[in-house]
CHARMM-style PDB file with segment names, atoms N, HN, CA, C and O in Angstrom:
ATOM      1  N   UNK     1      15.152  -8.653  -7.593  1.00  0.00      PROA
ATOM      2  CA  UNK     1      14.352  -8.869  -6.411  1.00  0.00      PROA
ATOM      3  C   UNK     1      15.056  -8.258  -5.214  1.00  0.00      PROA
ATOM      4  O   UNK     1      16.284  -8.252  -5.122  1.00  0.00      PROA
ATOM      5  N   UNK     2      14.279  -7.766  -4.341  1.00  0.00      PROA
ATOM      6  HN  UNK     2      13.282  -7.770  -4.417  1.00  0.00      PROA
ATOM      7  CA  UNK     2      14.791  -7.192  -3.097  1.00  0.00      PROA
ATOM      8  C   UNK     2      14.369  -8.069  -1.937  1.00  0.00      PROA
ATOM      9  O   UNK     2      13.362  -8.774  -2.001  1.00  0.00      PROA
ATOM     10  N   UNK     3      15.149  -8.011  -0.884  1.00  0.00      PROA
ATOM     11  HN  UNK     3      15.967  -7.438  -0.832  1.00  0.00      PROA
ATOM     12  CA  UNK     3      14.752  -8.716   0.330  1.00  0.00      PROA
ATOM     13  C   UNK     3      13.633  -7.951   0.995  1.00  0.00      PROA
ATOM     14  O   UNK     3      13.660  -6.722   1.061  1.00  0.00      PROA
ATOM     15  N   UNK     4      12.657  -8.673   1.483  1.00  0.00      PROA
ATOM     16  HN  UNK     4      12.635  -9.671   1.430  1.00  0.00      PROA
ATOM     17  CA  UNK     4      11.533  -8.052   2.184  1.00  0.00      PROA
ATOM     18  C   UNK     4      12.045  -7.474   3.502  1.00  0.00      PROA
ATOM     19  O   UNK     4      12.748  -8.147   4.255  1.00  0.00      PROA
ATOM     20  N   UNK     5      11.677  -6.201   3.775  1.00  0.00      PROA
ATOM     21  HN  UNK     5      11.105  -5.654   3.163  1.00  0.00      PROA
ATOM     22  CA  UNK     5      12.113  -5.551   5.004  1.00  0.00      PROA
ATOM     23  C   UNK     5      10.947  -5.200   5.919  1.00  0.00      PROA
ATOM     24  O   UNK     5      11.130  -4.500   6.916  1.00  0.00      PROA
ATOM     25  N   UNK     6       9.756  -5.676   5.592  1.00  0.00      PROA
ATOM     26  HN  UNK     6       9.607  -6.244   4.782  1.00  0.00      PROA
ATOM     27  CA  UNK     6       8.598  -5.419   6.427  1.00  0.00      PROA
ATOM     28  C   UNK     6       8.085  -6.748   6.977  1.00  0.00      PROA
ATOM     29  O   UNK     6       8.320  -7.813   6.406  1.00  0.00      PROA
ATOM     30  N   UNK     7       7.394  -6.654   8.079  1.00  0.00      PROA
ATOM     31  HN  UNK     7       7.204  -5.789   8.543  1.00  0.00      PROA
ATOM     32  CA  UNK     7       6.853  -7.851   8.715  1.00  0.00      PROA
ATOM     33  C   UNK     7       5.432  -7.566   9.168  1.00  0.00      PROA
ATOM     34  O   UNK     7       5.203  -6.707  10.019  1.00  0.00      PROA
ATOM     35  N   UNK     8       4.492  -8.284   8.602  1.00  0.00      PROA
ATOM     36  HN  UNK     8       4.678  -8.982   7.911  1.00  0.00      PROA
ATOM     37  CA  UNK     8       3.102  -8.146   8.990  1.00  0.00      PROA
ATOM     38  C   UNK     8       2.760  -9.205  10.032  1.00  0.00      PROA
ATOM     39  O   UNK     8       3.346 -10.287  10.034  1.00  0.00      PROA
ATOM     40  N   UNK     9       1.830  -8.902  10.902  1.00  0.00      PROA
ATOM     41  HN  UNK     9       1.354  -8.023  10.901  1.00  0.00      PROA
ATOM     42  CA  UNK     9       1.387  -9.953  11.839  1.00  0.00      PROA
ATOM     43  C   UNK     9       0.772 -11.112  11.058  1.00  0.00      PROA
ATOM     44  O   UNK     9       0.325 -10.930   9.925  1.00  0.00      PROA
ATOM     45  N   UNK    10       0.748 -12.262  11.638  1.00  0.00      PROA
ATOM     46  HN  UNK    10       1.111 -12.410  12.558  1.00  0.00      PROA
ATOM     47  CA  UNK    10       0.143 -13.419  10.979  1.00  0.00      PROA
ATOM     48  C   UNK    10      -1.327 -13.142  10.695  1.00  0.00      PROA
ATOM     49  O   UNK    10      -1.999 -12.443  11.454  1.00  0.00      PROA
ATOM     50  N   UNK    11      -1.807 -13.692   9.606  1.00  0.00      PROA
ATOM     51  HN  UNK    11      -1.261 -14.260   8.990  1.00  0.00      PROA
ATOM     52  CA  UNK    11      -3.216 -13.521   9.246  1.00  0.00      PROA
ATOM     53  C   UNK    11      -4.091 -14.117  10.341  1.00  0.00      PROA
ATOM     54  O   UNK    11      -3.891 -15.258  10.755  1.00  0.00      PROA
ATOM     55  N   UNK    12      -5.055 -13.342  10.802  1.00  0.00      PROA
ATOM     56  HN  UNK    12      -5.218 -12.415  10.465  1.00  0.00      PROA
ATOM     57  CA  UNK    12      -5.936 -13.808  11.867  1.00  0.00      PROA
ATOM     58  C   UNK    12      -7.370 -13.973  11.403  1.00  0.00      PROA
ATOM     59  O   UNK    12      -8.281 -14.127  12.217  1.00  0.00      PROA
ATOM     60  N   UNK    13      -7.570 -13.942  10.084  1.00  0.00      PROA
ATOM     61  HN  UNK    13      -6.830 -13.817   9.423  1.00  0.00      PROA
ATOM     62  CA  UNK    13      -8.896 -14.175   9.547  1.00  0.00      PROA
ATOM     63  C   UNK    13      -9.724 -12.928   9.318  1.00  0.00      PROA
ATOM     64  O   UNK    13     -10.765 -12.995   8.664  1.00  0.00      PROA
ATOM     65  N   UNK    14      -9.282 -11.770   9.849  1.00  0.00      PROA
ATOM     66  HN  UNK    14      -8.436 -11.715  10.380  1.00  0.00      PROA
ATOM     67  CA  UNK    14     -10.074 -10.553   9.650  1.00  0.00      PROA
ATOM     68  C   UNK    14      -9.589  -9.730   8.464  1.00  0.00      PROA
ATOM     69  O   UNK    14     -10.142  -8.666   8.184  1.00  0.00      PROA
ATOM     70  N   UNK    15      -8.568 -10.205   7.768  1.00  0.00      PROA
ATOM     71  HN  UNK    15      -8.119 -11.069   7.996  1.00  0.00      PROA
ATOM     72  CA  UNK    15      -8.093  -9.527   6.575  1.00  0.00      PROA
ATOM     73  C   UNK    15      -6.961  -8.560   6.822  1.00  0.00      PROA
ATOM     74  O   UNK    15      -6.300  -8.156   5.866  1.00  0.00      PROA
ATOM     75  N   UNK    16      -6.702  -8.164   8.067  1.00  0.00      PROA
ATOM     76  HN  UNK    16      -7.239  -8.492   8.844  1.00  0.00      PROA
ATOM     77  CA  UNK    16      -5.655  -7.191   8.338  1.00  0.00      PROA
ATOM     78  C   UNK    16      -4.257  -7.751   8.132  1.00  0.00      PROA
ATOM     79  O   UNK    16      -3.363  -7.019   7.709  1.00  0.00      PROA
ATOM     80  N   UNK    17      -4.052  -8.997   8.413  1.00  0.00      PROA
ATOM     81  HN  UNK    17      -4.778  -9.592   8.757  1.00  0.00      PROA
ATOM     82  CA  UNK    17      -2.728  -9.592   8.300  1.00  0.00      PROA
ATOM     83  C   UNK    17      -2.468 -10.249   6.961  1.00  0.00      PROA
ATOM     84  O   UNK    17      -1.486 -10.977   6.815  1.00  0.00      PROA
ATOM     85  N   UNK    18      -3.320 -10.011   5.983  1.00  0.00      PROA
ATOM     86  HN  UNK    18      -4.118  -9.420   6.101  1.00  0.00      PROA
ATOM     87  CA  UNK    18      -3.214 -10.682   4.700  1.00  0.00      PROA
ATOM     88  C   UNK    18      -2.435  -9.885   3.653  1.00  0.00      PROA
ATOM     89  O   UNK    18      -2.289 -10.350   2.523  1.00  0.00      PROA
ATOM     90  N   UNK    19      -1.940  -8.720   3.993  1.00  0.00      PROA
ATOM     91  HN  UNK    19      -2.059  -8.342   4.911  1.00  0.00      PROA
ATOM     92  CA  UNK    19      -1.250  -7.865   3.027  1.00  0.00      PROA
ATOM     93  C   UNK    19       0.081  -8.479   2.611  1.00  0.00      PROA
ATOM     94  O   UNK    19       0.751  -9.131   3.412  1.00  0.00      PROA
ATOM     95  N   UNK    20       0.455  -8.268   1.370  1.00  0.00      PROA
ATOM     96  HN  UNK    20      -0.089  -7.738   0.719  1.00  0.00      PROA
ATOM     97  CA  UNK    20       1.721  -8.783   0.856  1.00  0.00      PROA
ATOM     98  C   UNK    20       2.796  -7.707   0.858  1.00  0.00      PROA
ATOM     99  O   UNK    20       3.968  -7.990   1.105  1.00  0.00      PROA
ATOM    100  N   UNK    21       2.394  -6.481   0.584  1.00  0.00      PROA
ATOM    101  HN  UNK    21       1.442  -6.251   0.384  1.00  0.00      PROA
ATOM    102  CA  UNK    21       3.319  -5.359   0.457  1.00  0.00      PROA
ATOM    103  C   UNK    21       2.689  -4.146   1.140  1.00  0.00      PROA
ATOM    104  O   UNK    21       1.480  -3.936   1.036  1.00  0.00      PROA
ATOM    105  N   UNK    22       3.500  -3.348   1.838  1.00  0.00      PROA
ATOM    106  HN  UNK    22       4.482  -3.519   1.923  1.00  0.00      PROA
ATOM    107  CA  UNK    22       2.948  -2.125   2.429  1.00  0.00      PROA
ATOM    108  C   UNK    22       2.359  -1.219   1.340  1.00  0.00      PROA
ATOM    109  O   UNK    22       2.970  -1.034   0.288  1.00  0.00      PROA
ATOM    110  N   UNK    23       1.185  -0.661   1.593  1.00  0.00      PROA
ATOM    111  HN  UNK    23       0.689  -0.811   2.448  1.00  0.00      PROA
ATOM    112  CA  UNK    23       0.541   0.181   0.575  1.00  0.00      PROA
ATOM    113  C   UNK    23       1.408   1.341   0.096  1.00  0.00      PROA
ATOM    114  O   UNK    23       1.317   1.728  -1.069  1.00  0.00      PROA
ATOM    115  N   UNK    24       2.232   1.895   0.951  1.00  0.00      PROA
ATOM    116  HN  UNK    24       2.305   1.581   1.898  1.00  0.00      PROA
ATOM    117  CA  UNK    24       3.057   3.024   0.528  1.00  0.00      PROA
ATOM    118  C   UNK    24       4.072   2.601  -0.542  1.00  0.00      PROA
ATOM    119  O   UNK    24       4.442   3.418  -1.385  1.00  0.00      PROA
ATOM    120  N   UNK    25       4.526   1.353  -0.524  1.00  0.00      PROA
ATOM    121  HN  UNK    25       4.225   0.690   0.161  1.00  0.00      PROA
ATOM    122  CA  UNK    25       5.428   0.876  -1.579  1.00  0.00      PROA
ATOM    123  C   UNK    25       4.698   0.719  -2.905  1.00  0.00      PROA
ATOM    124  O   UNK    25       5.236   1.050  -3.962  1.00  0.00      PROA
ATOM    125  N   UNK    26       3.482   0.217  -2.844  1.00  0.00      PROA
ATOM    126  HN  UNK    26       3.045  -0.052  -1.986  1.00  0.00      PROA
ATOM    127  CA  UNK    26       2.679   0.091  -4.064  1.00  0.00      PROA
ATOM    128  C   UNK    26       2.404   1.486  -4.632  1.00  0.00      PROA
ATOM    129  O   UNK    26       2.494   1.704  -5.841  1.00  0.00      PROA
ATOM    130  N   UNK    27       2.071   2.418  -3.748  1.00  0.00      PROA
ATOM    131  HN  UNK    27       1.998   2.241  -2.767  1.00  0.00      PROA
ATOM    132  CA  UNK    27       1.818   3.807  -4.156  1.00  0.00      PROA
ATOM    133  C   UNK    27       3.036   4.379  -4.893  1.00  0.00      PROA
ATOM    134  O   UNK    27       2.896   4.942  -5.979  1.00  0.00      PROA
ATOM    135  N   UNK    28       4.213   4.236  -4.311  1.00  0.00      PROA
ATOM    136  HN  UNK    28       4.326   3.779  -3.429  1.00  0.00      PROA
ATOM    137  CA  UNK    28       5.427   4.766  -4.930  1.00  0.00      PROA
ATOM    138  C   UNK    28       5.713   4.098  -6.267  1.00  0.00      PROA
ATOM    139  O   UNK    28       6.119   4.760  -7.222  1.00  0.00      PROA
ATOM    140  N   UNK    29       5.505   2.803  -6.336  1.00  0.00      PROA
ATOM    141  HN  UNK    29       5.175   2.265  -5.560  1.00  0.00      PROA
ATOM    142  CA  UNK    29       5.747   2.080  -7.575  1.00  0.00      PROA
ATOM    143  C   UNK    29       4.799   2.540  -8.680  1.00  0.00      PROA
ATOM    144  O   UNK    29       5.213   2.716  -9.826  1.00  0.00      PROA
ATOM    145  N   UNK    30       3.539   2.734  -8.336  1.00  0.00      PROA
ATOM    146  HN  UNK    30       3.202   2.592  -7.405  1.00  0.00      PROA
ATOM    147  CA  UNK    30       2.566   3.211  -9.325  1.00  0.00      PROA
ATOM    148  C   UNK    30       2.925   4.612  -9.826  1.00  0.00      PROA
ATOM    149  O   UNK    30       2.821   4.890 -11.021  1.00  0.00      PROA
ATOM    150  N   UNK    31       3.342   5.484  -8.923  1.00  0.00      PROA
ATOM    151  HN  UNK    31       3.426   5.258  -7.953  1.00  0.00      PROA
ATOM    152  CA  UNK    31       3.730   6.838  -9.339  1.00  0.00      PROA
ATOM    153  C   UNK    31       4.946   6.816 -10.262  1.00  0.00      PROA
ATOM    154  O   UNK    31       5.033   7.600 -11.206  1.00  0.00      PROA
ATOM    155  N   UNK    32       5.871   5.922  -9.984  1.00  0.00      PROA
ATOM    156  HN  UNK    32       5.801   5.284  -9.217  1.00  0.00      PROA
ATOM    157  CA  UNK    32       7.114   5.856 -10.756  1.00  0.00      PROA
ATOM    158  C   UNK    32       6.885   5.461 -12.211  1.00  0.00      PROA
ATOM    159  O   UNK    32       7.735   5.723 -13.061  1.00  0.00      PROA
ATOM    160  N   UNK    33       5.749   4.836 -12.507  1.00  0.00      PROA
ATOM    161  HN  UNK    33       5.058   4.624 -11.816  1.00  0.00      PROA
ATOM    162  CA  UNK    33       5.503   4.420 -13.894  1.00  0.00      PROA
ATOM    163  C   UNK    33       5.304   5.612 -14.818  1.00  0.00      PROA
ATOM    164  O   UNK    33       5.664   5.563 -15.994  1.00  0.00      PROA
ATOM    165  N   UNK    34       4.727   6.686 -14.279  1.00  0.00      PROA
ATOM    166  HN  UNK    34       4.435   6.725 -13.324  1.00  0.00      PROA
ATOM    167  CA  UNK    34       4.450   7.845 -15.113  1.00  0.00      PROA
ATOM    168  C   UNK    34       3.198   7.699 -15.953  1.00  0.00      PROA
ATOM    169  O   UNK    34       2.804   8.640 -16.641  1.00  0.00      PROA
ATOM    170  N   UNK    35       2.570   6.549 -15.911  1.00  0.00      PROA
ATOM    171  HN  UNK    35       2.890   5.784 -15.352  1.00  0.00      PROA
ATOM    172  CA  UNK    35       1.352   6.283 -16.678  1.00  0.00      PROA
ATOM    173  C   UNK    35       0.163   6.942 -15.986  1.00  0.00      PROA
ATOM    174  O   UNK    35       0.009   6.826 -14.770  1.00  0.00      PROA
ATOM    175  N   UNK    36      -0.662   7.620 -16.742  1.00  0.00      PROA
ATOM    176  HN  UNK    36      -0.537   7.715 -17.730  1.00  0.00      PROA
ATOM    177  CA  UNK    36      -1.798   8.359 -16.174  1.00  0.00      PROA
ATOM    178  C   UNK    36      -2.756   7.441 -15.413  1.00  0.00      PROA
ATOM    179  O   UNK    36      -3.263   7.821 -14.357  1.00  0.00      PROA
ATOM    180  N   UNK    37      -3.006   6.251 -15.930  1.00  0.00      PROA
ATOM    181  HN  UNK    37      -2.594   5.943 -16.788  1.00  0.00      PROA
ATOM    182  CA  UNK    37      -3.916   5.324 -15.253  1.00  0.00      PROA
ATOM    183  C   UNK    37      -3.319   4.834 -13.935  1.00  0.00      PROA
ATOM    184  O   UNK    37      -4.033   4.690 -12.943  1.00  0.00      PROA
ATOM    185  N   UNK    38      -2.021   4.582 -13.926  1.00  0.00      PROA
ATOM    186  HN  UNK    38      -1.441   4.699 -14.732  1.00  0.00      PROA
ATOM    187  CA  UNK    38      -1.356   4.144 -12.691  1.00  0.00      PROA
ATOM    188  C   UNK    38      -1.341   5.266 -11.659  1.00  0.00      PROA
ATOM    189  O   UNK    38      -1.499   5.018 -10.463  1.00  0.00      PROA
ATOM    190  N   UNK    39      -1.153   6.481 -12.113  1.00  0.00      PROA
ATOM    191  HN  UNK    39      -1.024   6.683 -13.084  1.00  0.00      PROA
ATOM    192  CA  UNK    39      -1.144   7.625 -11.202  1.00  0.00      PROA
ATOM    193  C   UNK    39      -2.518   7.814 -10.580  1.00  0.00      PROA
ATOM    194  O   UNK    39      -2.623   8.124  -9.394  1.00  0.00      PROA
ATOM    195  N   UNK    40      -3.567   7.631 -11.363  1.00  0.00      PROA
ATOM    196  HN  UNK    40      -3.482   7.379 -12.327  1.00  0.00      PROA
ATOM    197  CA  UNK    40      -4.928   7.719 -10.827  1.00  0.00      PROA
ATOM    198  C   UNK    40      -5.164   6.643  -9.772  1.00  0.00      PROA
ATOM    199  O   UNK    40      -5.750   6.912  -8.723  1.00  0.00      PROA
ATOM    200  N   UNK    41      -4.715   5.449 -10.049  1.00  0.00      PROA
ATOM    201  HN  UNK    41      -4.240   5.230 -10.901  1.00  0.00      PROA
ATOM    202  CA  UNK    41      -4.841   4.360  -9.081  1.00  0.00      PROA
ATOM    203  C   UNK    41      -4.027   4.669  -7.828  1.00  0.00      PROA
ATOM    204  O   UNK    41      -4.474   4.390  -6.715  1.00  0.00      PROA
ATOM    205  N   UNK    42      -2.850   5.238  -7.996  1.00  0.00      PROA
ATOM    206  HN  UNK    42      -2.487   5.465  -8.900  1.00  0.00      PROA
ATOM    207  CA  UNK    42      -2.007   5.615  -6.859  1.00  0.00      PROA
ATOM    208  C   UNK    42      -2.712   6.635  -5.977  1.00  0.00      PROA
ATOM    209  O   UNK    42      -2.623   6.556  -4.752  1.00  0.00      PROA
ATOM    210  N   UNK    43      -3.400   7.578  -6.572  1.00  0.00      PROA
ATOM    211  HN  UNK    43      -3.472   7.643  -7.567  1.00  0.00      PROA
ATOM    212  CA  UNK    43      -4.129   8.586  -5.793  1.00  0.00      PROA
ATOM    213  C   UNK    43      -5.220   7.935  -4.949  1.00  0.00      PROA
ATOM    214  O   UNK    43      -5.406   8.284  -3.783  1.00  0.00      PROA
ATOM    215  N   UNK    44      -5.929   6.997  -5.539  1.00  0.00      PROA
ATOM    216  HN  UNK    44      -5.777   6.713  -6.485  1.00  0.00      PROA
ATOM    217  CA  UNK    44      -6.981   6.290  -4.796  1.00  0.00      PROA
ATOM    218  C   UNK    44      -6.389   5.483  -3.651  1.00  0.00      PROA
ATOM    219  O   UNK    44      -6.899   5.515  -2.531  1.00  0.00      PROA
ATOM    220  N   UNK    45      -5.326   4.770  -3.930  1.00  0.00      PROA
ATOM    221  HN  UNK    45      -4.911   4.744  -4.839  1.00  0.00      PROA
ATOM    222  CA  UNK    45      -4.659   3.972  -2.903  1.00  0.00      PROA
ATOM    223  C   UNK    45      -4.142   4.870  -1.776  1.00  0.00      PROA
ATOM    224  O   UNK    45      -4.258   4.526  -0.599  1.00  0.00      PROA
ATOM    225  N   UNK    46      -3.580   6.003  -2.136  1.00  0.00      PROA
ATOM    226  HN  UNK    46      -3.485   6.282  -3.091  1.00  0.00      PROA
ATOM    227  CA  UNK    46      -3.064   6.951  -1.149  1.00  0.00      PROA
ATOM    228  C   UNK    46      -4.168   7.395  -0.192  1.00  0.00      PROA
ATOM    229  O   UNK    46      -3.981   7.414   1.025  1.00  0.00      PROA
ATOM    230  N   UNK    47      -5.311   7.749  -0.754  1.00  0.00      PROA
ATOM    231  HN  UNK    47      -5.463   7.733  -1.742  1.00  0.00      PROA
ATOM    232  CA  UNK    47      -6.424   8.224   0.076  1.00  0.00      PROA
ATOM    233  C   UNK    47      -6.989   7.123   0.973  1.00  0.00      PROA
ATOM    234  O   UNK    47      -7.345   7.391   2.120  1.00  0.00      PROA
ATOM    235  N   UNK    48      -7.076   5.911   0.481  1.00  0.00      PROA
ATOM    236  HN  UNK    48      -6.787   5.692  -0.451  1.00  0.00      PROA
ATOM    237  CA  UNK    48      -7.722   4.851   1.257  1.00  0.00      PROA
ATOM    238  C   UNK    48      -6.784   4.092   2.181  1.00  0.00      PROA
ATOM    239  O   UNK    48      -7.208   3.628   3.240  1.00  0.00      PROA
ATOM    240  N   UNK    49      -5.507   3.957   1.800  1.00  0.00      PROA
ATOM    241  HN  UNK    49      -5.163   4.334   0.940  1.00  0.00      PROA
ATOM    242  CA  UNK    49      -4.613   3.099   2.581  1.00  0.00      PROA
ATOM    243  C   UNK    49      -3.416   3.799   3.200  1.00  0.00      PROA
ATOM    244  O   UNK    49      -2.715   3.204   4.019  1.00  0.00      PROA
ATOM    245  N   UNK    50      -3.166   5.046   2.829  1.00  0.00      PROA
ATOM    246  HN  UNK    50      -3.736   5.529   2.164  1.00  0.00      PROA
ATOM    247  CA  UNK    50      -2.022   5.770   3.386  1.00  0.00      PROA
ATOM    248  C   UNK    50      -2.485   6.907   4.285  1.00  0.00      PROA
ATOM    249  O   UNK    50      -2.112   6.957   5.456  1.00  0.00      PROA
ATOM    250  N   UNK    51      -3.279   7.805   3.763  1.00  0.00      PROA
ATOM    251  HN  UNK    51      -3.583   7.764   2.811  1.00  0.00      PROA
ATOM    252  CA  UNK    51      -3.685   8.986   4.522  1.00  0.00      PROA
ATOM    253  C   UNK    51      -4.774   8.660   5.555  1.00  0.00      PROA
ATOM    254  O   UNK    51      -4.688   9.107   6.698  1.00  0.00      PROA
ATOM    255  N   UNK    52      -5.762   7.911   5.177  1.00  0.00      PROA
ATOM    256  HN  UNK    52      -5.832   7.548   4.248  1.00  0.00      PROA
ATOM    257  CA  UNK    52      -6.886   7.619   6.097  1.00  0.00      PROA
ATOM    258  C   UNK    52      -6.422   6.973   7.386  1.00  0.00      PROA
ATOM    259  O   UNK    52      -6.836   7.426   8.452  1.00  0.00      PROA
ATOM    260  N   UNK    53      -5.579   5.931   7.359  1.00  0.00      PROA
ATOM    261  HN  UNK    53      -5.242   5.562   6.493  1.00  0.00      PROA
ATOM    262  CA  UNK    53      -5.121   5.344   8.627  1.00  0.00      PROA
ATOM    263  C   UNK    53      -4.332   6.323   9.486  1.00  0.00      PROA
ATOM    264  O   UNK    53      -4.403   6.263  10.714  1.00  0.00      PROA
ATOM    265  N   UNK    54      -3.583   7.221   8.858  1.00  0.00      PROA
ATOM    266  HN  UNK    54      -3.526   7.270   7.861  1.00  0.00      PROA
ATOM    267  CA  UNK    54      -2.820   8.217   9.621  1.00  0.00      PROA
ATOM    268  C   UNK    54      -3.761   9.216  10.277  1.00  0.00      PROA
ATOM    269  O   UNK    54      -3.553   9.607  11.426  1.00  0.00      PROA
ATOM    270  N   UNK    55      -4.781   9.623   9.562  1.00  0.00      PROA
ATOM    271  HN  UNK    55      -4.951   9.305   8.629  1.00  0.00      PROA
ATOM    272  CA  UNK    55      -5.752  10.572  10.126  1.00  0.00      PROA
ATOM    273  C   UNK    55      -6.527   9.953  11.286  1.00  0.00      PROA
ATOM    274  O   UNK    55      -6.880  10.649  12.238  1.00  0.00      PROA
ATOM    275  N   UNK    56      -6.793   8.658  11.213  1.00  0.00      PROA
ATOM    276  HN  UNK    56      -6.506   8.092  10.440  1.00  0.00      PROA
ATOM    277  CA  UNK    56      -7.555   7.979  12.253  1.00  0.00      PROA
ATOM    278  C   UNK    56      -6.724   7.725  13.511  1.00  0.00      PROA
ATOM    279  O   UNK    56      -7.281   7.500  14.586  1.00  0.00      PROA
ATOM    280  N   UNK    57      -5.418   7.759  13.386  1.00  0.00      PROA
ATOM    281  HN  UNK    57      -4.966   7.941  12.513  1.00  0.00      PROA
ATOM    282  CA  UNK    57      -4.539   7.464  14.533  1.00  0.00      PROA
ATOM    283  C   UNK    57      -4.536   8.575  15.557  1.00  0.00      PROA
ATOM    284  OT1 UNK    57      -3.849   8.475  16.574  1.00  0.00      PROA
TER     285      UNK     57
END
């Protein structure tokens, strides 16, 4: 286990503060498996939770 190094704002009921892990960590973990299904899921997560918010900023 690792110590958590991220801090999300408290949940305010709109769903934004309800995340457990930053999406980029989940993305990296899925890629590291090498499994084709996990890599496909990582690509979807990347497009919806990593790249899209950056493009909107």
